[in-house]
C-alpha positions as CSV (number, residue, x, y, z in Angstrom):
1,M,-70.1,-20.1,-17.7
2,A,-71.8,-18.0,-15.0
3,E,-73.0,-14.6,-16.2
4,L,-71.8,-11.6,-14.2
5,K,-74.7,-10.3,-12.1
6,T,-73.5,-6.7,-11.7
7,K,-74.1,-4.7,-14.8
8,A,-74.5,-1.1,-15.8
9,T,-78.0,0.2,-15.3
10,K,-80.0,3.3,-16.3
11,A,-80.6,4.2,-12.6
12,S,-79.7,7.8,-11.7
13,V,-76.3,8.2,-10.0
14,A,-77.4,11.7,-8.7
15,K,-80.5,10.2,-7.1
16,F,-78.5,7.3,-5.6
17,L,-75.9,9.7,-4.1
18,S,-78.5,12.1,-2.8
19,G,-80.3,9.2,-1.2
20,I,-77.4,8.2,1.1
21,A,-78.8,8.8,4.6
22,D,-75.6,9.5,6.4
23,E,-74.5,13.1,5.6
24,R,-70.8,12.4,6.0
25,V,-70.9,9.3,3.8
26,R,-73.0,11.2,1.2
27,K,-70.5,14.1,1.2
28,D,-67.5,11.7,0.9
29,A,-69.2,9.7,-1.9
30,K,-69.8,12.9,-3.9
31,A,-66.1,13.8,-3.4
32,V,-64.9,10.4,-4.6
33,A,-67.3,10.7,-7.6
34,A,-65.8,14.1,-8.5
35,L,-62.2,12.7,-8.3
36,M,-63.1,9.7,-10.5
37,R,-64.9,11.9,-13.0
38,K,-61.9,14.1,-13.2
39,S,-59.6,11.2,-13.8
40,T,-61.8,9.4,-16.4
41,G,-63.6,12.2,-18.1
42,S,-66.6,9.9,-18.0
43,T,-70.1,10.3,-16.8
44,P,-70.8,8.0,-14.0
45,K,-73.2,5.0,-14.2
46,M,-74.8,2.8,-11.7
47,W,-73.6,-0.7,-11.7
48,G,-76.1,-2.9,-10.0
49,T,-77.9,-1.1,-7.1
50,S,-75.0,0.3,-5.1
51,I,-71.8,0.7,-7.2
52,V,-71.0,3.9,-9.1
53,G,-68.7,3.2,-12.0
54,F,-66.8,5.4,-14.5
55,G,-65.7,4.5,-18.0
56,S,-65.9,0.9,-19.2
57,Y,-63.7,-1.8,-20.7
58,R,-64.1,-5.2,-22.1
59,Y,-62.2,-8.0,-20.4
60,Q,-61.6,-11.7,-21.1
61,Y,-60.3,-14.2,-18.6
62,A,-58.0,-17.1,-19.5
63,S,-61.1,-19.3,-19.1
64,G,-62.7,-17.5,-22.1
65,Q,-65.3,-15.7,-20.0
66,K,-65.8,-12.2,-21.3
67,G,-67.6,-9.2,-19.9
68,D,-67.8,-5.4,-19.5
69,W,-66.8,-3.6,-16.4
70,F,-66.1,0.0,-15.2
71,Q,-62.6,1.4,-15.3
72,V,-62.8,2.8,-11.7
73,G,-65.7,2.8,-9.3
74,F,-66.8,3.0,-5.7
75,A,-69.5,1.9,-3.3
76,P,-70.5,3.8,-0.2
77,R,-70.9,1.0,2.4
78,K,-72.0,1.3,6.0
79,Q,-68.5,0.7,7.4
80,N,-66.5,2.5,4.7
81,L,-66.2,3.7,1.2
82,T,-65.0,0.9,-1.1
83,L,-63.0,2.1,-4.1
84,Y,-62.5,-0.4,-7.0
85,L,-59.2,0.3,-8.7
86,V,-57.2,-1.9,-11.1
87,G,-53.5,-2.7,-11.1
88,G,-52.8,-3.5,-7.6
89,F,-51.6,-1.4,-4.8
90,K,-48.2,-3.1,-4.3
91,S,-46.9,-1.4,-7.4
92,Q,-47.6,2.0,-5.8
93,P,-45.8,1.7,-2.4
94,E,-44.9,5.4,-2.2
95,L,-48.4,6.5,-2.9
96,M,-49.9,4.0,-0.5
97,K,-47.5,5.2,2.2
98,K,-48.7,8.8,1.6
99,L,-52.4,8.0,1.3
100,G,-53.3,7.9,5.0
101,K,-55.6,5.6,6.9
102,H,-56.9,2.8,4.7
103,K,-57.2,-0.9,4.2
104,V,-56.7,-3.0,1.0
105,A,-58.3,-6.2,-0.1
106,G,-57.5,-7.3,-3.6
107,S,-58.3,-4.5,-5.9
108,C,-60.5,-2.7,-3.3
109,L,-59.3,0.2,-1.3
110,H,-61.4,0.8,1.8
111,I,-61.4,4.2,3.5
112,K,-63.5,5.2,6.5
113,T,-63.8,8.9,5.6
114,M,-62.2,11.2,3.1
115,E,-60.7,13.1,6.1
116,D,-58.5,10.1,6.7
117,V,-56.7,10.3,3.4
118,H,-54.5,12.7,1.4
119,I,-56.8,13.7,-1.5
120,P,-54.0,14.5,-4.0
121,T,-52.5,11.1,-3.4
122,L,-55.9,9.4,-3.8
123,Q,-56.3,11.3,-7.1
124,K,-52.9,9.9,-8.2
125,L,-53.9,6.4,-7.3
126,I,-57.1,6.7,-9.3
127,A,-55.2,8.1,-12.3
128,A,-52.5,5.3,-12.0
129,S,-55.2,2.7,-12.0
130,I,-56.6,4.0,-15.3
131,V,-53.1,4.0,-16.9
132,I,-52.5,0.4,-15.8
133,L,-55.8,-0.7,-17.1
134,K,-55.2,1.0,-20.5
135,K,-51.8,-0.7,-20.7
136,R,-53.4,-4.1,-20.1
137,E,-56.0,-3.4,-22.7
138,K,-53.4,-2.4,-25.3
139,A,-51.4,-5.6,-24.5
140,L,-54.4,-7.7,-25.3
141,T,-55.0,-6.2,-28.7
């Protein structure tokens, strides 16, 4: 089985966020970090070189592959902010409708700027993702 390449590191999240060259992206990334920290109560960690993750959980696929991953996280990309949320967005149609301008791909939510989204709705989506993840974990035990 292939080992997952993206793992938690000891790199500084504050240094990473402060090093984002584009001022708007840096400001938005710090805002997303604050929302995720509020929802998880966790201190952020760098996962690989460009993902900020909050909390952690152990997963196991049907294939038997196991690993550790963050509960919620994000990556400030050149084109947009990519938020990694669990549970699928189809189960949250009302929230998705209220969110504002965004794109979805799998468990990734892409937003161009925080100005494009309704912040309280984004906070609810982050919190809902954590609830769904905890229910899945409980079902596995």
